[in-house]
VEXMIDO-408075 format. One record per residue: x, y, z of N, C-alpha, C in turn. Coordinates in steps of 0.1 Angstrom, whole numbers, plus 5000, padded with zeros to 4 digits. Example, Ala and Ser with C-alpha at 12.3 -4.5 7.8 and 13.67 -1.06 7.14 Angstrom:
<pts>
513249435078512349555078513249675078512849785071513749895071512950005079
</pts>
This chain:
<pts>
558275074868557374944864557674864862558274714865558774584859558274614842559574534839559074484826558574394822556974404814556174254817556774114815557774134806557673984805558273914817559373974828559373954841558373964848557774084843556274054858555373974853555473884841554273804842554873684843556673664843557273574850557073514866557073624872557173624887555573574889554873624883552873574882552773464882553173424873553573224867553773184880555173254885555573104894554873114909554173264908553173304922552173194922551773224905549973124905550772964908551672924905552572764906552072764922552572894929553472834945551772854955550772894947549672964954549573054962550773114955550673284969550373384955549873504969549673624964550273674947550073754945551073804932551173954940552073974931552574154936552074254932551274354935550374424924551574554919552374534915553174624907553674544900553574374894553274294887551774284878551574324882549674294879549574454871550174564881549874694874550774694856551674584859552474604845551674564832550774484840550074404830549474494824548674614828547374644826548674764815549774804821550474894814551174894797551274654799551774624787551574734771552674774766552474824750551674684744551574734731550574654722550874554724552274534718553374444711553474344718553274344735552974294748552074174748551074284737549874224745549774064740549874024729549773854730550373764742551673794747552373744753551373754772550573814771550173884786548573754785547973754772546673674772547373554772548573504768549273404765549173324779549473444785550073394799548973374811547673474810546573444813545873354810545773224792545273154790545573064797547073044799547572864802547072894818546773024824546272984841544372894839544472984823542672904824542372814821543072764809543072594805544072494819544572574825545472484833543872474848542972534845541972554859540772504856540672474841539272484834538972354824539972334818540372284803539172354795538272334783538372354772536872414775536572374788535172424792535172554796533172624796532872724793531572744801531672824810530472774820529072944811528372874810527073004806525873004817526173124816525373184830523773284818522673294828521273384821520873434839520873574831520073674838518673674839517973694849516373734852516373804859515773984860516274104865514374034867514474034879512774024889512774174889512874254895512274374896513174474889513474574882513774644872513574804872514474864871514975034880513775074891514275184895513475254904514375224918515375204919515975184931516775304936516775254951516975434960518475444956519275384955520375384956521175464946522575554944522775614939524075584929524575494925525275404923525575514906526475574907526075644899527075574883527575474882527075404868525875304862524975284872523775244868522375294866521975244854520375284849519675264853519675174866518475194877518675304891519275364893519775474899519175514902518575674915517575694924518175844910516875854908517175994895517475944878517975844877518375784870516775884856517675864844516275964835516975844817517675714824517775634815516575534814516675544793515475444787515375254793515475294805515675114809513675024811513674934810511974884816512474884834511474934841510874944851509374904853509674784863508574674867508974694883508174574891507474534900507974424900508074334910508174174910507174094905508874044896507373924884507873814889506373744884505673614898506973504901507073384902507373264900507273174891506173234883506073164871506673224857506073324860507173434846508473474852509173414860510573434864511073264853510673194860510973064857510972994844509573104839509373104823510973174818510973334824512173384817513673234818513673154832514573134832515172974824513972924820513772864807514572874792514072984795514973024775516373004775516673064789518373024788518872934789518372854800519272724800518472584791517672634782517372564765518572634759519472764765520572754752521172744756521572614771522972574772523172634789522772714791523472794804522972734820523472664823523972594840523372684853523772774852523272904862522573034853521673004863520473094863520673234877520873334870520673434886519873524884519373534894518673574895518573774903518073844899518674004901517274074902517374174916516774284912517174364921516674474923517174664918516774664935517474764936517274804956518374794960517674844975519274884985519574744987518074604994518574504999516974444998517574314999515874275002514974285013513674315014513074255033513074085034512574085044512473945050511373925039510173965035509273905032509573885016510473955009511473984995512473834992512373805005513973645005512673605008511273565007510773445009510373464998509873554992509273614979510073494967511473524966512573524960512473304959512573304978512273164976511273104968510673124966509273064957510173034945510273164944510973204927511773074924513073064934514172944934513672814926512472774938512072654934511572624922510172744918510272714904510272754892512272784891513172744882513772634888514172574895514972464894513672304899512372384900511472274894511872224879511372354871511172384858512472354851513672344858515072284852515972204862516072064865516872064877517872004876518672104886520072064891520672204877519972274878520372424870521072474885521872554888522172654900521372754898520972814909520572974910521473044919521973144916521973254918521573394927521373414935520573564941521173684940521073764938521673924935520473984939520574034952519374124958519874214964521074304965521174384975522374354985522574434993522674445008521774325018522874285024521974145027522274185045520874155055520874185065520974035068521274045089521273895092520873815095521173755088519873595087519373535070519773635065519373615052520173575045520973535039521873465037521973335036521873305050520873165058519773095053518973225056517673135047518073145029518273245028518373215015519073045007520172995017521072865016519772785014518472785032517472685035516672755016516772795011515772845002515972744988517472754989517772644977518872754967519272834976519872934966521472894966522272894956523372784956524472934953524173064953525773144950524573274958525573344957525373434961525873564951525373644947526573754935526473934947527373984945527474164950528574164950528174274938529874344932530574414944531574404945532774514950532274634936532474634926532874704916534374844913534474844932535374894921536574914932537075014942538274934952538075044960538475034971537875094986538075234978539675304978539675454975538675494972538575454959537275494953536075524953535975424964534075354963533275504966533775594971532675674976532275754959533675784953533275874944532475824929531375724935530775644926529175614932529175594945527775584956528575664969527075704970526675814986526475764997525375624991524175544993524275425008525775395001526175285006528075315009528075245012529975165018530375085007531975065007532875015004532274905009532874885025532574785036531174745037529674795032528974735032528774595024529274615008529574524999529974385007531874475011532174285017531774265024530874305038530174255046529074195040528574235031527774125025528074005015529174045008529773895007530673775012530773845026531073765037529973695046529273755046527573715049527373565040527573635025526973495012528073395020529673445021530173335023529873185034529673295044529673225057528473115059527073175051526673095051526372965038527372945037527572855028527272905013527172935009526373004998527673074989528173014974528973004970529173154967530173254970530373384969530973474952530073514950530173554932530473724937531473754935531473924931533073954920532174104916533174064902533374294906533474314893533774494890533574544881533474644877533274794866534374794861534774774851536274874849535575014838536475094833536075174825535175354832535275324844534675454853535975554858536475564852537675644856539375674864538475504868539275394878541275424871542275424885543475404874543975214877545175234872545475074868545275044887546075114893545775084907544675094913543475124908542275064912542274944908541774894896541374794888542574714896544174714898544474594907543974534921543774664932543374664943542474554942540874634934539474554935540074384928541074374922541274224919542074164932542774194940543274134950542574184961541574264960540774234972539774134971539174054957538473974954538873874959540573844953541673734959541373754976541273824982541473844996540273765000538773794995537573754999537373595001538073594989538673414985536973384978536373434967535373454959535373344949534873264944534373124934534173244920533873294923533573344901533273544907534373584896533973744892534173754881532573814882531873884867532874024869533374044849534374174852532874264841532974314846531874394832532874544829532174614817533174674810531574764810532274924815531074984818529875034805528775034807528175054795527375214804527575304793527775474799525875554794525275464800523375554796523675684800523275694785522575874789521175884800521575914807520475974816521375964835522375964828523275834842524375934843525376024856525976084862527576014851527775944851528575834834528375834823527375914822526775934803528375984796528275904785529975984779530875954782531075844790532375814795532675704786533775754773534275564769535575584769535975564780537875474780538375384776537575304771537775104770538175104755539275034752538874944737539074774740538874774728539174584730540574594734541574654734542874574740542974594751542474704757542374764775541574644779540274594777539474534782540174384785540774374771541974194771543074234788543374334785544674404795543874324811542674364809541874364819541574234830541074184821540374024817541873954822542973994814544173904821544673934834544674034837545074114853544174034865542673994858542073964870542573794872542573734860543373584859544173614867545573614864546773654864546873664881545973724889545173744899544873664908543973594905542873454905543173374896543973294898544173174886542773104884542973074898541572914903540672964898540173114896538673144905538073104896536573134886535473144878535573294876536173284859536273454855535173484843534473594850533573544836532873684829532973674821533273774808531773824806531273954812529774014811529374124808528674234815528074334808529474414795528874454786529574554780530474484773530174364771531774234765530774314746529874324746529974344729529974484722530274554730530074684727531474694729532374654737533674684741534874634734534474494735535874394725535374404712533974414712533774344694534574224692535474264678535574124671536874044685536774084692538074064704537573934714535973964709535473834727535773724721536173694709536573484707537973504716539073594713540273604727539973604734539673654744539073684760538173554759537573474754537473324763538373244759539973284752540773184758541373234774540973324778541073394793540073354801538473384802537773354809537373184810536573194821535973004823534373044817533973174819532273214821532073274815530673304806529573364799528473394807528373534807526573574804526273524792525273484790524773434772523273544777523273594763521773704762521973814766520573914770520973994770521273984792520774144794521574124808520674224816520374334826519974384833518974434822519074524822518774654811519574654798520274614793520974644779520774494775520474514761520474394754522074304749522374234751523574134747523074114733524374004723523773954715523073894710522873784698521973674700522473584708522473454714522173354722523173274709522173264700523173174688524873264688524373334688526173424678526773364691526273384705527573344721527773224716526473104712527672954710528572974699528173024687528773004679530273054676530273174688531073264686532573114703531873054708531772934715532772814709531572794699531872654691533472734682533272834678534772854671536372854680535872884693537072914700537472754705537072674694536872524703536772484719535972544724534772564737533772424742533572384752532572374754531172394761530372414763529872454768529472344786529672404801530072354811528772244813528672104814527172054811527571944800527972004786527971944780528871874774529071704767530071604767531271654755530471734747531171744736531271854728531871934722531772074716530472064706529472184709528572234697529072214682527972154676528772164661528972304655530672254646530572434638529372474632529872564631529372704620529472644609528872664599529072594585528472704574528572784570528172894566528072834550527072874545527072824522528272954516528872874513529872984505528873064491529373224486528473254483529173274467528673254460529873284444529373454444530673494440529973644440529673714429528773804424527473854415527974024412528874054420528574194425530674244423530674334419531774404414532574394400533774384402534674314385533774224376533274264368532474164357531074164358530774264367529274274369528674454370526674454369526874604367526374624381527274544394526674554406527874634412527174724420528974794426529374744438530774684438531774574444531274644458531774524466531774534481532974614489533374784489534074854487533374894501
</pts>
């Protein structure tokens, strides 16, 4: 395994040259010691700020159709046979979806992600989503809309582009070598085909990964380099939420330092891509979320598909404290100022100390 500082130097040189990084150097980032963690974060942060300055893109999810999916993806609370306690409902109307999207836009989101459970849309579903895209854009002119509807069939990507979609998300999730371990109802190649179809139709390709499912360092590097080869514009990095009632319940492999290494590795593998902090960040990064913002340049605001996130106002405070500006705003949000609270407990009082 290369020494991490030597690996970081080579990764920086590859980024400067626009060359593909070496997999062994990316694996060295994931294997770095805690004493080297700040070196890893700094190397990734330099690329983040070179390409995106101090901006951060805010994204907002709207789950158009939740639960009851026929696919058996082991990580998913909406999968076939899931006993997870999540919401289950059929398609929202365009008006209902636009109302939900408006809340995210009001909070500063510049992209709305319209997601539905299922293997993939029918042509009728595509038309239904087209009406929803129109409703969202009518309510919030200028907002980007990303669709995430599963595997696409011939002509559907082109039709979504015609209907006003700006981007299409379909995550690779893990490496090709281990994909069959988390899903049997479709293949890694099926996912690649959908990403390529979206790209070919002129939609901005969005594809990412889920960490914490039992994968190796080599698997994480493989999927990060695979996303580079697919030339995706944005990469959501999710951290497994092991819902009770799913095959991966009780799988807790991540800690904040591991999450930071994963984010840094993805950034070093894809220097100019939009790297998005996605589901599981509150659970796994915890107080280290602010440090993660030095690596990523995009984040989901508020809740996720089937899990709750931290309050949007707390997300905005986190961004302001990091000195970052949400994309589309001309200046940083107003700094948070909490009132000073005089001590009224502990020594010199009859009240128990704060300990």
